[in-house]
PAMAR-262673 format. One record per residue (C-alpha): residue in one letter; x, z, y. Coordinates in pm, whole numbers, plus 50000, padded with zeros to 5 digits. Layout:
# PAMAR-262673
SITE   res       u       w       v
SITE     A       X       Z       Y
...
# end
This chain:
# PAMAR-262673
SITE   res       u       w       v
SITE     M   31295   56767   07790
SITE     R   31506   56893   08104
SITE     K   31699   56582   08115
SITE     L   31354   56438   08165
SITE     L   31225   56693   08441
SITE     L   31528   56613   08651
SITE     V   31464   56239   08651
SITE     V   31139   56294   08679
SITE     A   31237   56531   08971
SITE     V   31452   56286   09121
SITE     C   31225   55959   09129
SITE     L   30972   56237   09323
SITE     S   31194   56311   09543
SITE     V   31262   55928   09645
SITE     H   30889   55821   09639
SITE     V   30821   56117   09918
SITE     F   31138   56042   10094
SITE     A   31049   55698   10113
SITE     Q   30644   55753   10221
SITE     K   30814   55952   10505
SITE     I   30902   55598   10653
SITE     T   30562   55422   10862
SITE     P   30571   55124   10872
SITE     N   30647   55111   11198
SITE     K   30998   55288   11161
SITE     K   31065   55036   10860
SITE     A   31035   54728   11102
SITE     I   31240   54930   11344
SITE     I   31485   54889   11084
SITE     Q   31458   54607   11034
SITE     S   31414   54431   11408
SITE     V   31769   54663   11407
SITE     D   31947   54549   11180
SITE     N   31830   54225   11215
SITE     Q   32040   54200   11575
SITE     A   32357   54348   11396
SITE     S   32564   54054   11416
SITE     K   32400   53961   11763
SITE     L   32428   54378   11831
SITE     T   32812   54329   11712
SITE     N   32844   54006   11893
SITE     I   32748   54211   12265
SITE     S   33018   54534   12162
SITE     D   33292   54352   12101
SITE     Q   33278   54120   12375
SITE     I   33214   54453   12617
SITE     W   33531   54638   12428
SITE     A   33695   54249   12574
SITE     H   33610   54323   12888
SITE     A   33743   54660   12948
SITE     E   33567   54661   13312
SITE     I   33610   54928   13483
SITE     A   33420   55193   13721
SITE     F   33115   54933   13996
SITE     Q   33365   54643   13811
SITE     E   33159   54510   13494
SITE     T   32998   54252   13644
SITE     E   33069   54062   13300
SITE     S   32995   54352   13049
SITE     S   32641   54346   13245
SITE     K   32515   54039   13245
SITE     L   32582   53960   12884
SITE     L   32366   54342   12859
SITE     A   32156   54199   13064
SITE     D   32057   53852   12958
SITE     Y   32072   53936   12635
SITE     A   31763   54177   12789
SITE     E   31625   53887   12923
SITE     A   31598   53592   12651
SITE     N   31417   53884   12467
SITE     G   31087   53898   12675
SITE     F   31190   54173   12927
SITE     K   31192   54215   13324
SITE     V   31493   54188   13487
SITE     E   31567   54365   13818
SITE     R   31964   54292   13862
SITE     G   32142   54525   14169
SITE     V   31952   54790   14148
SITE     A   31980   55083   14390
SITE     E   32285   54931   14582
SITE     I   32481   54852   14287
SITE     P   32509   54506   14186
SITE     T   32594   54611   13811
SITE     A   32333   54865   13765
SITE     F   32022   54701   13687
SITE     V   31651   54801   13441
SITE     A   31500   54550   13191
SITE     T   31142   54687   13149
SITE     Y   30865   54554   12895
SITE     G   30483   54656   12854
SITE     S   30250   54795   13053
SITE     G   30058   55192   13089
SITE     S   30195   55560   12923
SITE     P   30334   55632   12848
SITE     V   30708   55457   12988
SITE     I   30919   55576   12781
SITE     G   31332   55523   12878
SITE     I   31677   55459   12718
SITE     L   32021   55481   12933
SITE     G   32255   55249   12858
SITE     E   32667   55245   13000
SITE     F   32847   54977   13006
SITE     D   33190   55146   13198
SITE     A   33533   55129   13064
SITE     L   33849   55377   13138
SITE     P   34194   55218   13357
SITE     G   34512   55231   13133
SITE     I   34406   55237   12787
SITE     S   34419   54964   12637
SITE     Q   34432   54885   12280
SITE     K   34441   54626   11998
SITE     A   34149   54733   11709
SITE     V   34470   54870   11472
SITE     P   34524   55179   11421
SITE     H   34864   55215   11542
SITE     K   34933   55270   11974
SITE     E   34925   54910   12068
SITE     A   34780   54822   12368
SITE     L   34581   54464   12371
SITE     E   34751   54388   12710
SITE     P   34946   54650   12847
SITE     G   34804   54808   13191
SITE     K   34460   54696   13117
SITE     A   34224   54935   13060
SITE     G   33973   55017   12747
SITE     H   33651   55163   12633
SITE     G   33799   55495   12527
SITE     C   33475   55643   12527
SITE     G   33270   55358   12325
SITE     H   33089   55267   12601
SITE     N   33088   54946   12469
SITE     L   32888   55041   12191
SITE     Y   32630   55303   12397
SITE     G   32464   54995   12581
SITE     T   32486   54810   12350
SITE     A   32268   55033   12064
SITE     S   32016   55126   12375
SITE     L   31902   54771   12464
SITE     G   31887   54727   12064
SITE     A   31644   55015   12025
SITE     A   31493   54877   12343
SITE     V   31397   54545   12180
SITE     A   31335   54696   11849
SITE     I   31071   54913   12010
SITE     K   30929   54588   12185
SITE     E   30855   54402   11951
SITE     L   30610   54628   11800
SITE     M   30466   54563   12128
SITE     A   30450   54244   12160
SITE     Q   30271   54288   11769
SITE     G   30017   54483   11904
SITE     K   30159   54804   11689
SITE     L   30264   54991   11981
SITE     K   30085   55058   12349
SITE     G   30351   55142   12664
SITE     T   30583   55039   12814
SITE     V   30960   55065   12763
SITE     K   31253   55087   13003
SITE     F   31633   55015   12967
SITE     F   31820   55077   13235
SITE     G   32137   55026   13217
SITE     T   32434   55214   13409
SITE     P   32756   55144   13566
SITE     A   33061   55388   13689
SITE     E   32979   55696   13424
SITE     E   33340   55735   13393
SITE     K   33416   55757   13730
SITE     F   33205   55772   14040
SITE     F   32894   55837   13849
SITE     G   32650   55543   13869
SITE     K   32341   55720   13733
SITE     L   32321   55951   14088
SITE     W   32277   55601   14312
SITE     M   32036   55519   14076
SITE     A   31853   55855   14086
SITE     R   31838   55858   14524
SITE     A   31637   55573   14442
SITE     G   31330   55688   14250
SITE     L   31492   55460   13932
SITE     F   31401   55761   13686
SITE     D   31086   55881   13848
SITE     D   30762   55702   13667
SITE     L   30945   55795   13336
SITE     D   30799   56033   13064
SITE     V   31099   56057   12807
SITE     C   31386   55914   12826
SITE     M   31600   55899   12522
SITE     D   31989   55912   12553
SITE     W   32314   55924   12348
SITE     H   32711   55918   12316
SITE     P   32958   55780   12051
SITE     S   33130   56079   11909
SITE     A   33297   56212   11581
SITE     E   32977   56281   11441
SITE     T   32613   56191   11415
SITE     K   32336   56440   11520
SITE     A   32093   56525   11792
SITE     A   32254   56652   12084
SITE     V   32095   56943   12205
SITE     Q   32414   57134   12370
SITE     S   32491   57151   12782
SITE     T   32747   57033   12937
SITE     L   32915   57141   13237
SITE     A   32816   57066   13619
SITE     L   33118   56894   13872
SITE     V   33214   56837   14179
SITE     D   33421   56496   14281
SITE     F   33618   56565   14615
SITE     T   33963   56398   14816
SITE     V   34153   56639   15035
SITE     E   34327   56455   15311
SITE     F   34652   56636   15528
SITE     Y   34779   56500   15778
SITE     G   35048   56539   16016
SITE     Q   35374   56398   16193
SITE     T   35718   56176   16079
SITE     A   36021   56275   16060
SITE     H   36388   56241   15983
SITE     A   36386   56477   15729
SITE     S   36808   56501   15779
SITE     A   36836   56404   16115
SITE     D   36583   56583   16284
SITE     P   36343   56678   16020
SITE     W   36169   57024   16231
SITE     N   36021   56688   16437
SITE     G   35763   56669   16106
SITE     K   35478   56842   15989
SITE     S   35477   56690   15637
SITE     A   35129   56730   15476
SITE     S   35309   56671   15184
SITE     D   35388   57010   15209
SITE     A   35042   57081   15302
SITE     L   34973   56920   14956
SITE     E   35202   57140   14722
SITE     L   35084   57429   14869
SITE     Y   34694   57288   14823
SITE     T   34792   57291   14450
SITE     T   34978   57587   14437
SITE     G   34721   57800   14616
SITE     I   34434   57686   14251
SITE     N   34741   57660   14046
SITE     Y   34707   58110   14126
SITE     Y   34373   58084   14141
SITE     R   34297   57960   13819
SITE     E   34383   58305   13617
SITE     H   34075   58507   13911
SITE     I   33788   58202   13756
SITE     K   33591   58262   13434
SITE     P   33722   58128   13106
SITE     T   33383   57850   13148
SITE     V   33530   57716   13470
SITE     R   33753   57376   13452
SITE     I   33938   57307   13839
SITE     H   34121   56938   13778
SITE     Y   34378   56677   14006
SITE     H   34516   56404   14078
SITE     I   34794   56337   14315
SITE     Q   34755   55983   14485
SITE     D   34964   55927   14800
SITE     G   35241   56215   14848
SITE     G   35447   56019   15074
SITE     Q   35597   55671   15017
SITE     V   35976   55799   15054
SITE     V   36213   55989   15056
SITE     N   36369   56000   15321
SITE     V   36092   56056   15584
SITE     V   35873   56337   15628
SITE     P   35578   56240   15584
SITE     D   35295   56252   15729
SITE     Y   35009   56129   15502
SITE     S   34884   56319   15175
SITE     R   34603   56266   14939
SITE     L   34427   56445   14592
SITE     W   34094   56390   14384
SITE     V   34028   56747   14308
SITE     R   33735   56847   14032
SITE     V   33558   57192   14005
SITE     R   33328   57219   13688
SITE     D   33110   57492   13525
SITE     T   32844   57572   13254
SITE     K   32601   57597   13536
SITE     R   32620   57440   13858
SITE     E   32554   57718   14043
SITE     G   32871   57890   13955
SITE     M   33002   57542   13962
SITE     N   32979   57546   14366
SITE     E   33153   57942   14383
SITE     V   33398   57765   14263
SITE     Y   33430   57462   14485
SITE     E   33356   57632   14790
SITE     R   33660   57904   14786
SITE     V   33875   57573   14624
SITE     K   33675   57397   15022
SITE     K   33912   57709   15221
SITE     M   34196   57710   15039
SITE     A   34219   57343   15202
SITE     E   34196   57459   15550
SITE     G   34503   57776   15465
SITE     A   34756   57465   15312
SITE     A   34676   57372   15625
SITE     I   34718   57646   15894
SITE     L   35044   57696   15622
SITE     A   35191   57285   15763
SITE     D   35041   57316   16024
SITE     V   34864   57001   15997
SITE     D   34500   56858   16010
SITE     Y   34297   56830   15704
SITE     K   34028   56679   15649
SITE     I   33734   56700   15291
SITE     S   33559   56497   15133
SITE     L   33289   56451   14942
SITE     V   33298   56150   14598
SITE     S   32995   56312   14422
SITE     G   32866   56587   14169
SITE     I   32680   56629   13910
SITE     Y   32456   56882   13675
SITE     E   32441   56990   13372
SITE     I   32255   56848   13057
SITE     L   31895   57016   13116
SITE     V   31823   57074   12680
SITE     N   31550   56946   12531
SITE     R   31537   57092   12165
SITE     A   31223   56958   12101
SITE     G   31316   56547   12160
SITE     G   31661   56724   11927
SITE     E   31347   56785   11591
SITE     L   31181   56482   11589
SITE     I   31598   56296   11587
SITE     Q   31733   56559   11344
SITE     K   31418   56362   11148
SITE     N   31467   56052   11177
SITE     L   31883   56122   11123
SITE     E   31753   56284   10814
SITE     L   31566   55971   10768
SITE     L   31808   55768   10762
SITE     G   32043   55955   10589
SITE     P   32476   55973   10673
SITE     I   32666   55641   10749
SITE     K   32820   55503   10449
SITE     Y   33192   55372   10524
SITE     T   33438   55174   10307
SITE     E   33748   55295   10195
SITE     E   33926   55064   10452
SITE     E   33792   55211   10712
SITE     T   33840   55589   10559
SITE     A   34188   55462   10534
SITE     Y   34166   55381   10870
SITE     A   34046   55681   11074
SITE     K   34321   55825   10856
SITE     K   34574   55645   11004
SITE     I   34439   55712   11339
SITE     Q   34429   56061   11257
SITE     E   34842   56053   11139
SITE     A   34931   55905   11494
SITE     T   34774   56129   11651
SITE     G   34967   56521   11473
SITE     K   34569   56593   11315
SITE     K   34469   56624   10977
SITE     Q   34417   56318   10803
SITE     V   34016   56341   10650
SITE     G   33891   56037   10768
SITE     L   33540   56027   10888
SITE     Y   33267   56234   10879
SITE     S   32954   56093   10734
SITE     K   32687   56414   10666
SITE     V   32364   56525   10827
SITE     E   32394   56854   10959
SITE     P   32057   57097   11030
SITE     L   31965   57097   11369
SITE     E   32256   57314   11554
SITE     E   32168   57642   11797
SITE     T   32251   57561   12162
SITE     Q   32465   57760   12292
SITE     E   32421   57928   12663
SITE     N   32783   57833   12778
SITE     P   32899   57466   12605
SITE     G   33259   57335   12682
SITE     G   33277   57004   12635
SITE     G   33278   56791   12948
SITE     S   33049   56616   13205
SITE     T   32820   56376   13255
SITE     D   32558   56196   13515
SITE     V   32308   56252   13227
SITE     G   32320   56559   13414
SITE     D   32115   56449   13684
SITE     V   31838   56184   13489
SITE     S   31763   56494   13270
SITE     W   31645   56781   13576
SITE     I   31462   56472   13645
SITE     V   31249   56383   13344
SITE     P   31318   56517   13012
SITE     V   31641   56321   12829
SITE     V   31544   56330   12473
SITE     R   31972   56296   12290
SITE     M   32165   56238   12033
SITE     D   32560   56194   11965
SITE     G   32709   55882   11765
SITE     G   32962   55878   11461
SITE     T   33202   55615   11639
SITE     A   33513   55757   11629
SITE     P   33747   55972   11353
SITE     I   33679   56344   11295
SITE     D   33901   56557   11566
SITE     A   34027   56210   11782
SITE     P   34132   56279   12090
SITE     W   33848   56130   12338
SITE     H   33956   55923   12636
SITE     S   34268   55805   12496
SITE     W   34394   55475   12268
SITE     A   34262   55623   11947
SITE     V   33937   55566   12004
SITE     V   33955   55190   12185
SITE     A   34075   55133   11825
SITE     C   33782   55213   11707
SITE     G   33549   55083   11937
SITE     G   33594   54717   11826
SITE     M   33531   54716   11471
SITE     S   33380   54846   11152
SITE     I   33344   55144   11186
SITE     G   33238   55180   11582
SITE     H   32955   54869   11429
SITE     K   32816   55103   11165
SITE     G   32791   55405   11408
SITE     M   32606   55086   11724
SITE     V   32397   55009   11371
SITE     Q   32275   55370   11284
SITE     T   32260   55479   11660
SITE     S   32042   55260   11702
SITE     K   31776   55311   11479
SITE     T   31776   55686   11546
SITE     L   31696   55614   11833
SITE     A   31409   55302   11846
SITE     M   31222   55518   11536
SITE     T   31253   55877   11734
SITE     M   31079   55649   12020
SITE     V   30800   55492   11750
SITE     D   30696   55933   11711
SITE     L   30693   55887   12086
SITE     F   30519   55643   12178
SITE     E   30256   55612   11836
SITE     D   30237   56075   11901
SITE     P   30103   56194   12289
SITE     K   30132   56577   12186
SITE     K   30529   56537   12112
SITE     V   30524   56325   12398
SITE     E   30372   56653   12557
SITE     A   30553   56905   12355
SITE     V   30909   56722   12547
SITE     K   30788   56712   12832
SITE     T   30638   57126   12774
SITE     E   30938   57255   12665
SITE     F   31103   57001   13014
SITE     K   30861   57198   13255
SITE     E   30998   57594   13108
SITE     R   31361   57465   13073
SITE     K   31389   57374   13468
SITE     G   31121   57613   13666
SITE     D   31068   57605   14006
SITE     H   31428   57426   14034
SITE     V   31406   57159   14225
SITE     Y   31659   56784   14205
SITE     K   31884   56818   14503
SITE     G   32143   56486   14387
SITE     L   32531   56591   14534
SITE     I   32651   56250   14669
SITE     P   32757   56130   15043
SITE     P   32518   55941   15242
SITE     G   32571   55576   15190
SITE     P   32572   55318   14965
SITE     P   32775   55414   14634
SITE     P   33118   55348   14709
SITE     I   33236   54984   14580
SITE     G   33546   54874   14585
SITE     K   33724   55222   14584
SITE     Q   33894   55359   14319
# end
């Protein structure tokens, strides 16, 4: 009798679960499955091209062409960026956008093998999975478009091809051009070791360069006639490093020396470094930014040289939206976890072994919705700026092994094979199913927008980029 009751309970549970997937969501799942081979092919081509910031010509074209072939109206070269584009389908409200990135990182080229082996030594690689990112988002947009074409959904869907996230933050110029202003809600995701609703913020960030100008002289015959720009650079970085003891634990400061002099026997008259300051809130970031700018002046005085500070760009922290996160969560639970093969698990464990991590494989659970932390760690993204213009609903998609180092060969190795492909397809379905919720129910849109307004308060968004066009062609 107990066994019979158990069987009945399981059957009822399966029946109730099946009933939760509405006809439109079933159509979404089928659409993404139908697209899966094409999406995989596009993703793999972008993975192989591995184009860096503002140079993503082939990657952008692949995505824009696919959108156009599926009936979207595509506007290319928006915001003065040749590789940025917007693909639109439908009319009227709600207007729901979805973000898609496709740039790679320099110097981490990698074959799709579980040990470090460059595909093209010295070339770029997708160490953050952006080949999967833009492709999954576009697959979701196409699935929504198909329902609109059938008259089952009403409104407008927009896919944003957003370049240069890894360096110059292309969305800042797109935001300045007003491209996100007409959206009701915007969808977003990022590759991860887990598949989950993203309800944590990120770090605000500012990028700037510091240049020192001195006087050359023979380093041995008459060094007293020289004014060393390299001395100023070293004094400046020393000041930054002493300052680290006196900043809050939430702050991060990085720098990259781009030019410290050319030869050993000349007192260098020029030096340059790229500096980055982060904090969990823009207000805290700005305080540190102002302090380290003053340090550059001090270093110049000490070395008796001139200096120049140039703003590159800066980004906001993510404005979290839990109402949207709850919608993502429900659809993740409907789909269930990604199922990996023994071969995929073994592949992941080999990567973990090669990078000195515990060999625990891949994360496939669907956990409960997380609590939002006040001061999360992690990185930064120009999605933060979009989230202060329009409510952004976000998720993470599992595309790499647990604890694999990001921005490294280990992530590139998964982005070009089935582990990455499975995460891409699962994410595409989840995003599109959540968009169905928003298109079908104005109350859900209003809940997302209400939370956005409450969290934003009276803050007026102001992008932190210098006047003029994007830095196309600069490194």
